[in-house]
N, C-alpha and C positions, 0 to 999 in steps of 0.2 A: 245219829243211833241207827242202826239195821235191824232186819228182821236175820237172828241168828240161821244160820246154816243157807239162805240165802243169795243169790248172785244178782250184782247190780249190772245194770246197761243203761244206757243211756240209746233211745231210738228215734231216728227222726220221722214225724208222722204227715207232716205238714210243710208247707215252704218255710224255711226259717222256723220252725217249731220242734222241739225235742222235749220226749219225755223221758224220766227217768223212772225205772219200773225195776222192783225187787222179783227174781224169776226162781222157783223153786221146785224141786218133786220132777214125778215123772207121771204120764198117764193123759188121760182126756183131759183138756186143757177149762181153768174155773180162773176168769179173771176178777178182781176185787178192786170194787173204787170206792175211797176213802170218803166222806162226809167234812161238814165244817164245824169250828174252825182244829181241822187237823191234816195227816198227811196218811200216805200207806203205813205207817206205823199201828193204826188203829187197827188192821188185822193181823197183828203178829199171832196172837192165840189161835185164831181162826184158821189162819195158811199154814202154820206148820202143824197142826190136824191134817188138813186136807191133802199136806203138800205128799204122804202118806202113799196116796194112789192117785194124784192128779199132778200136773202141771198148775202150779200157780202162779198166776203172773198179778201184781200189786203194783201198780204205777201210782207217781204223785200226776194230779191232776192238774193241765194244763192252768196256768196262774198258780198252782198251789206246791208247795214244798220246795224240790229242788229242781223240776220242768221249768221248762222256759214260763214266761211270762211276757208275751206280746203287748204291745200297746193297742187299746181299744179303739182303732182309727175310725171304724166303720159302722159298730153297733154289732158285730154280728161274730168278732173272734171270739165271745166266750157265749154266743149262742147252745145250748143244749145240743144243737143241731153238729154245729162243729166239733162241738166235745167228742161227741158221741161218735162222730169219724176218726178221731184221734185215736181212739180206742178200737176201733175194727183196722185203722192203720196199725197200731201197734202189734196188735196180735196179728196180722198177716204177717209181720216183716218178721214176727218170732216164728214164725211156722204154721200159724194156727189160722185159718178160714172160717172154720167155726169152734165155736167154742161158749162155757154157761157164762154168764153175768150175773156178778150180785153190788150192789149198792147202795151205802148208807147216806143218808141226808142228801147231798148235794150228789153226791155219789150216783143215787139212788134215781135222781132224776135225767142223768148222763144216760144212765141204763136203759132206763124207760123208752127214752129218744133214739139209742141205739136199735132195741127192740122194736118200734113202730120204723126206722126207715131203712134199718138191715134185717129184716127178718129171716133172711136165709144163710146169715151170721150166727145169730144168736138162739144157742139150742135152747137154753133153761133161765129164767132170769127169775131174780131175788131182789125185792125191794125193802130196806129198812128204814122204818120209822119216817115214813113221808106219805105225802097224797101228792097225786100228779100235780103238774104247773095249776093246771087252771080249775082245777078240782080247791087247791090249796086257796087260793082266791078267794073263791065262793061262799067258803065256809068260815070267811073272817070277819066277823061283825059286831057293831058297838065297842063296848068296854073288852068282850072278851078277845077281842084282835089286838088287845095290849100286848099278849103274850109274844107276839111277832111282830113286835115294834122297829126290831132289826130289819126288816122285810121293805116296811115302808122309807127306815132311813137309807137302807144301801139304792133303794126305786127311785131316787132323787137325781135330778141333772150332775153330770160329773161337777165338781168341785168340794161342795159342802162336805159330803158325806165319806171323801176321801181325808178332807181336815180335819173333822172331828175325830175318826178313830185314830189318825194318827198323833193325834195330839197326845193318846192315853191308850195308846195300844194292847199293853196287857191287862188292862183294864178292862178294855171292850171284849176280849175277847176269852180272859180268862173267867169274866162274868158267865158266859155260857157251858166251859169249863166246868163251872161250880153246882149253875144253879141244873143245869142239863143231868146231873149224875148222882143219883143215888148212893151207890159206892165210891165214895172217894177214893179209897184203897185202889180202884180197878183201874187209875189212870195216877201211877204214884209221879212222885215228884219231877225225877230226872226226863219222864214220858211227856208231862205237863209244860215244862221247859223248853222241849224239844218243839210242842207246838205253838210255843207264844213265840219262841225263834221266828219260825216258818212262817208264822201268819202276819208279825212284825213286819216281815220284808216283802210281804204281799197284799199289803192293803189296797192298791190300786187296780189290781187283778181278782181280789175277791171282791170287793165293790161290783168290779163290771161283771162279775157271773152272777151275783143276782139283783143287779140290773137287768141284764138281760130277763131273767127270769117274770120282771116285770113288763117286758115290752116283746122281744121277739119272739120267746118262749110260747108265751101266751097264744100269740098268732099263729105260732105252728100247732100249738095243741087244736086251737078252734077249727084250723084247717082237717085236723084230722078227724077231729069229732065231726062236722060236718059230711066227711067224707064215708065216715063209719071205720074208719081204718083203726085198727085194732090187735094187740099182742097176741098175734097165734101162737107161742110157744108155751109150756107150763111155766106157770107164775106164782110162785110165792111170796107174802107182805106179811113180815112182821111189824108189828107196831105197838107203841103205848094206848090206852084208851083217851085219847084223845078226842073220839066222836062223843062218849059222854060230858064230856067238859063243855065242849063247844057244841052239842048239838047236832051233830048227824052220824050217818050208819057209813062208817068207813069202809066196810068189807060192799056194800052196795055202789059205795061209788066206784072203787077199784073193781068189782064185777063189770064195769060197764066199757071199761077197757082190756078186761083181761077175761074172757070168758072160760079158760081152766085153772081157773084160781084155786089157790087156799091161802085163805087168813087167818091169822091168831093173834090174838090179844096178848103181850106181855107183860110181865109183872116188874122187870128191870127197870133202868132211865134208859134215857135217849142213846146213850152212849154202849148198847147191847152187846158189839163185838166185843169189849173190854169187859162191859159186869157179867154178860152170861155166855161165854165163849161155847160153852158147851152147847146149850141150847141154839145157839144160831148154826153150829156145826151138824145139828142134830136135824135142823130144819131145811140146812143145802143139802145135804148127805139125801134127806125124802126127795127132795125137789129133781134131785141128778138122777134117783130112781124112776121116775113118773117117764 
């Protein structure tokens, strides 16, 4: 499946790694990064709207969709630092040294790392329904942490997580598409099937992405926190009210990373770019105007 009206390109972003990206529209560039267990298709509504006056770039992240899925031979191949460098290289290859960046879920973690590592490239940053990696682990406690069981499963050493998920991938990935959606019609059957096909073919790399977030990504976040490194650009965060359920102040956690912050709680489900695209577009347009 493709985003209607967008051109598709394959762009080499690192040694032996090529990303597929959908590109549409004209104007100042906006890069949109998808989450789990999805592909760039999750942005289909938002991208079409923004393309009216922006160049919109929607890649499949390294390890997902139609992009390359290198073996994680060194524990660094799916670090968010590595994946963020992919995004900066992609934008530059398409002619954009500076760009706005929005990410959902896993893509938001990549976006945050890009903003921290490449502040001269990222002009504006939006994160949808995540906490920064270091804070995510800190707020999970006791039985309430069961909501994030997949984080712990995929944090295990290579072998068991891949075997378990590969045994019934549609049940595993479909579980999240179902329970995280408040409006099931927001992800129609053909799109859901496309997500499952893509995820089924990417079990190893998806697990590697999550495993990095329990290891090297935490190391990088801790180093930034110790150094006082923050996101210098305007930041918008849209989130469900997980703080009320798990007992933390999401806006305060984000503010420690992003001094120029707009934080909003939404009433839709996790897949907000599909469930509430107009609300997401409005938030992104307001961010771009700051």
